[in-house]
DSSP file (Angstrom, degrees, kcal/mol; ACC not computed):
  #  RESIDUE AA STRUCTURE BP1 BP2  ACC     N-H-->O    O-->H-N    N-H-->O    O-->H-N    TCO  KAPPA ALPHA  PHI   PSI    X-CA   Y-CA   Z-CA
    1    1 A M              0   0    0      0, 0.0     2,-0.4     0, 0.0    31,-0.2   0.000 360.0 360.0 360.0 132.5   87.8  117.2   83.3
    2    2 A T  E     -A   31   0A   0     29,-2.6    29,-3.0    27,-0.1     2,-0.4  -0.996 360.0-120.4-134.7 137.2   88.1  114.5   86.0
    3    3 A W  E     -A   30   0A   0     -2,-0.4     2,-0.3    27,-0.3    25,-0.0  -0.647  38.3-173.8 -75.8 128.4   90.7  114.2   88.8
    4    4 A K  E     -A   29   0A   0     25,-2.8    25,-2.0    -2,-0.4     2,-0.5  -0.921  21.8-142.1-125.7 149.6   92.5  110.9   88.5
    5    5 A T  E     -AB  28 118A   0    113,-3.6   113,-2.3    -2,-0.3     2,-0.3  -0.959  24.9-170.8-111.1 123.9   95.0  109.0   90.6
    6    6 A M  E     -AB  27 117A   0     21,-3.1    21,-2.2    -2,-0.5     2,-0.5  -0.846  14.5-150.0-115.8 150.4   97.8  107.2   88.6
    7    7 A R  E     -AB  26 116A   0    109,-1.8   108,-2.6    -2,-0.3   109,-1.1  -0.985  11.0-167.0-118.4 128.4  100.4  104.8   89.7
    8    8 A L  E     -AB  25 114A   0     17,-3.1    17,-2.1    -2,-0.5     2,-0.4  -0.939   4.7-168.2-110.8 135.7  103.7  104.6   87.8
    9    9 A E  E     -AB  24 113A   0    104,-2.2   104,-3.0    -2,-0.4    15,-0.2  -0.952  35.6 -91.8-123.3 147.2  106.1  101.7   88.3
   10   10 A L  E     -AB  20 112A   0     13,-2.2    10,-2.2    10,-1.2   102,-0.3  -0.307  44.2-148.5 -56.7 127.2  109.7  101.4   87.1
   11   11 A A        -     0   0    0    100,-2.8     8,-0.3     8,-0.2     5,-0.1  -0.165  44.2 -47.3 -85.2-174.0  109.8   99.8   83.7
   12   12 A R        +     0   0    0      6,-0.2    -1,-0.2     5,-0.1     6,-0.1  -0.320  65.6 161.6 -61.4 133.5  112.7   97.6   82.4
   13   13 A T        -     0   0    0      3,-1.9     6,-0.3    -3,-0.1    97,-0.0  -0.904  54.7 -99.5-139.7 166.7  116.2   98.9   83.0
   14   14 A P  S    S+     0   0    0      0, 0.0    -1,-0.0     0, 0.0    -2,-0.0   0.886 127.3  45.5 -56.6 -37.4  119.6   97.3   82.9
   15   15 A E  S    S+     0   0    0      1,-0.3    -3,-0.1     2,-0.1     0, 0.0   0.818 126.2  30.5 -74.9 -30.5  119.5   97.2   86.7
   16   16 A F    >   +     0   0    0     -5,-0.1     3,-2.2     1,-0.1    -3,-1.9  -0.730  67.2 176.7-128.8  80.9  115.9   95.9   86.8
   17   17 A P  T 3  S+     0   0    0      0, 0.0    -5,-0.1     0, 0.0    -1,-0.1   0.708  87.2  40.9 -62.4 -19.8  115.3   93.8   83.7
   18   18 A N  T 3  S-     0   0    0      1,-0.4    -6,-0.2    -7,-0.1     2,-0.1   0.253 115.7-118.4-105.8  10.8  111.8   92.9   84.9
   19   19 A G    <   -     0   0    0     -3,-2.2    -1,-0.4    -8,-0.3     2,-0.3  -0.281  27.6-102.0  77.6-173.3  111.0   96.4   86.1
   20   20 A S  E >   -A   10   0A   0    -10,-2.2   -10,-1.2     3,-0.2     3,-0.6  -0.865  19.9-168.1-156.1 117.2  110.2   97.1   89.8
   21   21 A S  E 3  S+     0   0A   0     -2,-0.3    -1,-0.1     1,-0.2   -10,-0.0   0.647  92.0  67.0 -75.8 -14.2  106.9   97.7   91.5
   22   22 A A  E 3  S+     0   0A   0      1,-0.2     2,-0.8   -12,-0.1    -1,-0.2   0.702  91.1  66.5 -78.0 -19.7  108.8   98.9   94.6
   23   23 A H  E <  S+     0   0A   0     -3,-0.6   -13,-2.2    32,-0.2     2,-0.3  -0.880  82.5 137.8-100.9 103.6  110.1  101.9   92.7
   24   24 A A  E     -AC   9  54A   0     30,-2.0    30,-3.2    -2,-0.8     2,-0.4  -0.934  45.4-147.5-149.0 162.8  106.9  103.9   92.1
   25   25 A Y  E     -AC   8  53A   0    -17,-2.1   -17,-3.1    -2,-0.3     2,-0.4  -0.985   8.4-165.7-129.2 142.3  105.1  107.2   92.0
   26   26 A V  E     +AC   7  52A   0     26,-2.1    26,-2.4    -2,-0.4     2,-0.3  -0.998  22.3 167.5-124.4 126.4  101.4  107.8   92.8
   27   27 A F  E     -AC   6  51A   0    -21,-2.2   -21,-3.1    -2,-0.4     2,-0.4  -0.968  27.4-143.2-142.6 157.8  100.1  111.1   91.7
   28   28 A R  E     +A    5   0A   0     22,-2.5    37,-0.2    -2,-0.3   -23,-0.2  -0.978  29.6 154.1-125.8 124.8   96.8  112.9   91.2
   29   29 A V  E     -A    4   0A   0    -25,-2.0   -25,-2.8    -2,-0.4     2,-0.5  -0.957  46.1-100.8-143.6 159.1   96.0  115.3   88.4
   30   30 A P  E     -A    3   0A   0      0, 0.0     8,-2.4     0, 0.0     2,-0.4  -0.740  41.5-168.1 -83.4 127.2   93.0  116.7   86.5
   31   31 A L  E     -AD   2  37A   0    -29,-3.0   -29,-2.6    -2,-0.5     6,-0.2  -0.907  14.3-135.9-116.8 144.4   92.7  114.9   83.1
   32   32 A D    >   -     0   0    0      4,-2.7     3,-1.8    -2,-0.4   -30,-0.0  -0.268  46.0 -85.0 -82.0-178.5   90.5  115.9   80.2
   33   33 A D  T 3  S+     0   0    0      1,-0.3    -1,-0.1     2,-0.1    -2,-0.0   0.709 129.5  53.5 -63.7 -20.8   88.5  113.2   78.2
   34   34 A D  T 3  S-     0   0    0      2,-0.1    -1,-0.3    59,-0.0    -3,-0.0   0.432 121.3-103.1 -94.5  -0.4   91.5  112.4   76.1
   35   35 A G  S <  S+     0   0    0     -3,-1.8    59,-3.2     1,-0.3     2,-0.3   0.601  76.4 133.8  92.3  12.4   93.9  111.8   79.0
   36   36 A Y        -     0   0    0     57,-0.2    -4,-2.7     1,-0.1    -1,-0.3  -0.728  63.3-103.7 -95.1 146.3   95.8  115.1   78.9
   37   37 A I  B     -D   31   0A   0     -2,-0.3    -6,-0.2    52,-0.3     3,-0.1  -0.471  28.8-131.0 -65.6 134.1   96.5  117.1   82.0
   38   38 A D     >  -     0   0    0     -8,-2.4     4,-2.2    -2,-0.2     5,-0.2  -0.788  19.4-164.9 -87.0 104.4   94.2  120.2   82.2
   39   39 A P  H  > S+     0   0    0      0, 0.0     4,-2.2     0, 0.0     5,-0.2   0.829  84.0  52.3 -65.5 -33.0   96.7  123.0   83.0
   40   40 A V  H  > S+     0   0    0      2,-0.2     4,-2.3     1,-0.2     5,-0.2   0.952 112.2  44.6 -68.2 -48.7   94.1  125.5   84.1
   41   41 A A  H  > S+     0   0    0      1,-0.2     4,-1.4     2,-0.2    -1,-0.2   0.877 112.4  53.7 -62.3 -37.7   92.5  123.2   86.6
   42   42 A L  H  X S+     0   0    0     -4,-2.2     4,-0.7     1,-0.2     3,-0.3   0.943 111.0  44.5 -62.5 -48.2   96.0  122.1   87.8
   43   43 A R  H >< S+     0   0    0     -4,-2.2     3,-0.6     1,-0.2    -2,-0.2   0.881 114.0  50.2 -65.0 -38.3   97.0  125.7   88.5
   44   44 A E  H 3< S+     0   0    0     -4,-2.3    -1,-0.2     1,-0.2    -2,-0.2   0.747 102.7  61.4 -72.1 -22.9   93.7  126.6   90.2
   45   45 A A  H >< S-     0   0    0     -4,-1.4     2,-1.2    -3,-0.3     3,-1.1   0.683  76.7-176.3 -81.1 -18.6   93.8  123.6   92.5
   46   46 A E  T << S+     0   0    0     -4,-0.7    -1,-0.2    -3,-0.6    -2,-0.1  -0.398  74.0  14.1  59.6 -87.8   97.0  124.7   94.2
   47   47 A K  T 3  S+     0   0    0     -2,-1.2    -1,-0.3     1,-0.2    -2,-0.1   0.411 106.7  85.8-100.8   3.9   97.8  121.7   96.6
   48   48 A R  S <  S+     0   0    0     -3,-1.1     2,-1.8     1,-0.2    -1,-0.2   0.845  70.4  76.6 -73.9 -33.8   95.4  119.2   95.2
   49   49 A P  S    S+     0   0    0      0, 0.0    16,-3.0     0, 0.0    -1,-0.2  -0.540  74.0 171.1 -80.1  83.8   97.7  117.8   92.4
   50   50 A V  E     - E   0  64A   0     -2,-1.8   -22,-2.5    14,-0.3     2,-0.3  -0.491  22.0-163.5 -97.4 160.8   99.9  115.7   94.8
   51   51 A V  E     -CE  27  63A   0     12,-1.9    12,-2.7   -24,-0.2     2,-0.4  -0.992   4.0-163.5-139.7 146.2  102.6  113.1   94.2
   52   52 A R  E     -CE  26  62A   0    -26,-2.4   -26,-2.1    -2,-0.3     2,-0.5  -0.999  10.4-153.3-130.3 130.0  104.2  110.5   96.4
   53   53 A R  E     -CE  25  61A   0      8,-2.8     8,-1.8    -2,-0.4     2,-0.5  -0.900   6.3-164.2-106.5 125.4  107.5  108.8   95.5
   54   54 A F  E     +C   24   0A   0    -30,-3.2   -30,-2.0    -2,-0.5     6,-0.1  -0.943  17.3 162.9-110.1 125.2  108.2  105.3   96.8
   55   55 A W    >   -     0   0    0     -2,-0.5     3,-2.0     3,-0.5   -32,-0.2  -0.963  40.6-111.1-145.4 124.1  111.8  104.1   96.7
   56   56 A P  T 3  S+     0   0    0      0, 0.0   -33,-0.0     0, 0.0    -2,-0.0  -0.233 102.5  15.2 -56.4 137.9  113.3  101.2   98.6
   57   57 A G  T 3  S+     0   0    0      1,-0.2     0, 0.0     0, 0.0     0, 0.0   0.466 113.7  87.0  79.8   0.8  115.8  102.2  101.3
   58   58 A E  S <  S-     0   0    0     -3,-2.0    -3,-0.5     3,-0.0    -1,-0.2  -0.950  85.0-102.1-129.7 149.7  114.6  105.9  101.2
   59   59 A P        -     0   0    0      0, 0.0    -6,-0.0     0, 0.0     0, 0.0  -0.413  49.9 -96.9 -64.8 147.6  111.9  107.7  103.0
   60   60 A D        -     0   0    0     -6,-0.1     2,-0.4    -2,-0.1    -6,-0.2  -0.341  38.8-139.9 -59.9 146.8  108.8  108.3  100.9
   61   61 A Q  E     -E   53   0A   0     -8,-1.8    -8,-2.8    -3,-0.1     2,-0.4  -0.939  11.8-159.8-113.0 136.1  108.7  111.8   99.4
   62   62 A N  E     +E   52   0A   0     -2,-0.4     2,-0.2   -10,-0.2   -10,-0.2  -0.933  29.6 129.3-114.4 137.7  105.5  113.9   99.1
   63   63 A G  E     -E   51   0A   0    -12,-2.7   -12,-1.9    -2,-0.4     2,-0.3  -0.764  45.5 -89.2-157.6-156.8  105.2  116.8   96.7
   64   64 A V  E     -EF  50  75A   0     11,-2.7    11,-2.7   -14,-0.3     2,-0.5  -0.902  29.3-112.8-132.6 160.1  103.1  118.4   94.0
   65   65 A V  E     + F   0  74A   0    -16,-3.0     2,-0.3    -2,-0.3     9,-0.2  -0.832  44.4 178.2 -93.0 128.4  102.7  118.2   90.3
   66   66 A I  E     - F   0  73A   0      7,-2.8     7,-2.4    -2,-0.5     2,-0.4  -0.835  27.9-133.7-128.4 164.4  103.8  121.5   88.7
   67   67 A S  E     + F   0  72A   0     -2,-0.3     5,-0.2     5,-0.2     2,-0.2  -0.981  32.9 164.3-115.4 131.4  104.2  123.0   85.2
   68   68 A N  E >   - F   0  71A   0      3,-3.2     3,-1.4    -2,-0.4    -2,-0.0  -0.729  56.8 -77.5-132.9-172.7  107.4  124.9   84.4
   69   69 A E  T 3  S+     0   0    0      1,-0.3     3,-0.1    -2,-0.2    -2,-0.0   0.716 130.2  49.6 -62.9 -19.0  109.2  126.1   81.3
   70   70 A K  T 3  S-     0   0    0      1,-0.3     2,-0.4    17,-0.0    -1,-0.3   0.580 120.3-100.9 -93.9 -12.2  110.4  122.6   80.6
   71   71 A G  E <  S-F   68   0A   0     -3,-1.4    -3,-3.2    16,-0.1    -1,-0.3  -0.972  70.2  -7.5 131.1-146.8  107.0  120.9   81.0
   72   72 A W  E     +FG  67  86A   0     14,-0.5    14,-2.8    -2,-0.4     2,-0.3  -0.621  64.9 171.1 -89.5 147.8  105.4  118.9   83.8
   73   73 A A  E     -FG  66  85A   0     -7,-2.4    -7,-2.8    12,-0.3     2,-0.5  -0.986  36.4-119.5-151.1 158.1  107.4  117.9   86.9
   74   74 A F  E     -FG  65  84A   0     10,-2.2    10,-2.8    -2,-0.3     2,-0.4  -0.889  35.3-169.2 -94.9 133.1  107.1  116.4   90.3
   75   75 A S  E     +F   64   0A   0    -11,-2.7   -11,-2.7    -2,-0.5   -24,-0.1  -0.989  20.4 178.1-129.5 134.4  108.3  118.9   93.0
   76   76 A Y  S    S+     0   0    0     -2,-0.4     2,-0.3   -13,-0.2   -14,-0.1   0.654  70.5  20.4-108.7 -21.1  109.0  118.2   96.6
   77   77 A K  S    S-     0   0    0      2,-0.3     5,-0.2   -13,-0.1    -1,-0.2  -0.931  95.2 -78.5-141.8 163.4  110.3  121.5   97.9
   78   78 A V  S    S+     0   0    0     -2,-0.3     3,-0.2    -3,-0.1     2,-0.1  -0.410 100.1  38.1 -62.7 140.3  110.1  125.2   96.9
   79   79 A G  S    S-     0   0    0      1,-0.1    -2,-0.3     2,-0.1     3,-0.3  -0.263  94.1 -92.7  99.2 168.2  112.6  125.8   94.1
   80   80 A D  S >  S+     0   0    0      1,-0.2     3,-0.8     2,-0.1    -1,-0.1   0.343  93.5  99.2-104.9   8.4  113.6  123.6   91.2
   81   81 A D  T 3  S+     0   0    0      1,-0.2    -1,-0.2    -3,-0.2    -2,-0.1   0.806  95.1  34.5 -63.6 -29.5  116.6  121.8   92.7
   82   82 A D  T 3  S+     0   0    0     -3,-0.3    -1,-0.2    -5,-0.2    23,-0.2   0.355  87.8 128.1-107.5   4.9  114.5  118.7   93.5
   83   83 A D    <   -     0   0    0     -3,-0.8     2,-0.6    -8,-0.1    -8,-0.2  -0.381  46.3-152.2 -67.6 137.9  112.1  118.8   90.5
   84   84 A E  E     -G   74   0A   0    -10,-2.8   -10,-2.2    -2,-0.1    20,-0.2  -0.933  16.3-140.0-112.0 107.1  111.8  115.6   88.5
   85   85 A L  E     -GH  73 103A   0     -2,-0.6    18,-2.9    18,-0.6     2,-0.8  -0.418   2.4-144.4 -70.5 136.6  110.9  116.4   84.9
   86   86 A I  E >   -GH  72 102A   0    -14,-2.8     3,-1.3    16,-0.2   -14,-0.5  -0.894  27.3-128.4-103.3 105.4  108.4  114.1   83.2
   87   87 A F  E 3  S- H   0 101A   0     14,-3.0    14,-0.6    -2,-0.8   -16,-0.1  -0.296  75.8 -11.5 -63.2 127.4  109.5  113.9   79.6
   88   88 A G  T >> S+     0   0    0      1,-0.1     3,-1.7    12,-0.1     4,-0.7   0.500  85.5 132.7  71.1   6.4  106.9  114.7   76.9
   89   89 A L  G X4  +     0   0    0     -3,-1.3     3,-0.7     1,-0.3   -52,-0.3   0.822  66.6  62.0 -63.0 -29.7  103.9  114.6   79.2
   90   90 A Q  G 34 S+     0   0    0     -4,-0.3    -1,-0.3     1,-0.2    -3,-0.1   0.724 111.7  39.3 -67.4 -18.6  102.6  117.8   77.7
   91   91 A N  G <4 S+     0   0    0     -3,-1.7    -1,-0.2     2,-0.1    -2,-0.2   0.435 111.6  62.0-108.2  -1.7  102.3  116.1   74.3
   92   92 A H  S << S-     0   0    0     -3,-0.7     2,-0.1    -4,-0.7    -1,-0.0  -0.966  76.4-123.0-130.4 140.4  101.1  112.6   75.4
   93   93 A P        -     0   0    0      0, 0.0     2,-0.7     0, 0.0   -57,-0.2  -0.431  29.0-116.5 -74.5 156.0   97.9  111.4   77.2
   94   94 A I        +     0   0    0    -59,-3.2     2,-0.3    -2,-0.1     6,-0.0  -0.858  50.5 155.7 -94.4 115.3   98.2  109.5   80.4
   95   95 A Q    >   -     0   0    0     -2,-0.7     3,-2.1     4,-0.0    19,-0.3  -0.987  50.0 -89.9-141.4 149.0   96.8  106.0   79.8
   96   96 A I  T 3  S+     0   0    0     -2,-0.3    19,-0.2     1,-0.3     3,-0.1  -0.329 114.2  24.2 -56.8 134.2   97.3  102.6   81.4
   97   97 A G  T 3  S+     0   0    0     17,-3.2    -1,-0.3     1,-0.4    18,-0.1   0.208  95.5 119.6  93.1 -14.0  100.1  100.7   79.6
   98   98 A E    <   -     0   0    0     -3,-2.1    16,-2.9    16,-0.1     2,-0.4  -0.399  58.0-128.7 -79.5 161.7  101.9  103.9   78.4
   99   99 A Y  E     - I   0 113A   0     14,-0.2     2,-0.4    -3,-0.1    14,-0.2  -0.893  18.8-170.3-114.6 143.4  105.4  104.8   79.4
  100  100 A L  E     - I   0 112A   0     12,-3.1    12,-3.1    -2,-0.4     2,-0.5  -0.971  16.2-139.0-127.3 144.2  106.7  108.0   80.8
  101  101 A T  E     -HI  87 111A   0    -14,-0.6   -14,-3.0    -2,-0.4     2,-0.5  -0.919  17.2-164.0-105.4 126.8  110.4  109.0   81.3
  102  102 A I  E     -HI  86 110A   0      8,-2.6     8,-2.5    -2,-0.5     2,-0.8  -0.934  13.3-142.5-113.0 129.7  111.2  110.8   84.5
  103  103 A T  E     -HI  85 109A   0    -18,-2.9   -18,-0.6    -2,-0.5     6,-0.2  -0.824  23.8-143.2 -91.2 113.3  114.5  112.7   84.9
  104  104 A E    >   -     0   0    0      4,-3.2     3,-2.0    -2,-0.8   -19,-0.1  -0.177  28.1 -99.8 -69.7 167.5  115.6  112.1   88.5
  105  105 A T  T 3  S+     0   0    0      1,-0.3    -1,-0.1   -23,-0.2   -22,-0.1   0.742 123.9  58.4 -64.1 -22.5  117.3  114.9   90.5
  106  106 A D  T 3  S-     0   0    0      2,-0.1    -1,-0.3     1,-0.0     3,-0.1   0.428 122.3-106.1 -85.4   1.7  120.7  113.3   89.8
  107  107 A G  S <  S+     0   0    0     -3,-2.0     2,-0.2     1,-0.3    -2,-0.1   0.305  75.5 136.8  94.2  -8.9  120.0  113.7   86.0
  108  108 A S        -     0   0    0     -5,-0.1    -4,-3.2     1,-0.0     2,-0.5  -0.495  47.3-139.8 -74.3 142.4  119.4  110.0   85.3
  109  109 A E  E     - I   0 103A   0     -6,-0.2    -6,-0.2    -2,-0.2    -1,-0.0  -0.901  22.0-175.1-104.7 125.3  116.4  109.3   83.1
  110  110 A L  E     - I   0 102A   0     -8,-2.5    -8,-2.6    -2,-0.5     2,-0.3  -0.956  21.3-127.6-124.4 139.4  114.3  106.3   84.1
  111  111 A P  E     - I   0 101A   0      0, 0.0  -100,-2.8     0, 0.0     2,-0.4  -0.654  25.9-172.7 -84.8 138.0  111.3  104.7   82.2
  112  112 A F  E     -BI  10 100A   0    -12,-3.1   -12,-3.1    -2,-0.3     2,-0.4  -0.977  13.6-141.8-129.4 145.2  108.0  104.2   84.1
  113  113 A K  E     -BI   9  99A   0   -104,-3.0  -104,-2.2    -2,-0.4     2,-0.8  -0.873  19.6-123.6-107.0 137.4  104.9  102.4   83.1
  114  114 A V  E     +B    8   0A   0    -16,-2.9   -17,-3.2    -2,-0.4  -106,-0.2  -0.703  37.3 169.5 -76.5 112.4  101.4  103.7   83.9
  115  115 A V  E     +     0   0A   0   -108,-2.6     2,-0.3    -2,-0.8    -1,-0.2   0.633  58.7  17.2-104.8 -17.1   99.9  100.6   85.7
  116  116 A S  E     -B    7   0A   0   -109,-1.1  -109,-1.8   -21,-0.1     2,-0.3  -0.995  50.0-177.8-154.0 154.4   96.7  102.1   87.2
  117  117 A C  E     +B    6   0A   0     -2,-0.3     2,-0.3  -111,-0.2  -111,-0.2  -0.897  20.5 158.5-152.8 117.6   94.4  105.0   86.7
  118  118 A R  E      B    5   0A   0   -113,-2.3  -113,-3.6    -2,-0.3    -2,-0.0  -0.955 360.0 360.0-142.6 159.3   91.3  105.6   88.9
  119  119 A E              0   0    0     -2,-0.3  -116,-0.1  -115,-0.2  -113,-0.1   0.449 360.0 360.0 -81.0 360.0   89.0  108.4   90.0
């Protein structure tokens, strides 16, 4: 298990046909050798699995990566009102070039591409 820092950037959408590097997340989680989040290490680390959300025209948001009954999510405050669910992450490894779908707090689902992964 190794702690990795990943950057996700908005992939192609109707509003952004070329994607957008300005709409991004940077997060740090423990990964096993196959690229899956290690849930035990994540729970034991408490505040180490952090996330930062970058969005033009909005202040950056800082939070943590959590596991809940729906899967993995980014959470910025106590409670689940602001949680952004990361679709299918529990079944897929995190690797450069892969895509993840994040459900925003308003319910919209947006595709993001893993553009970097470093220790």
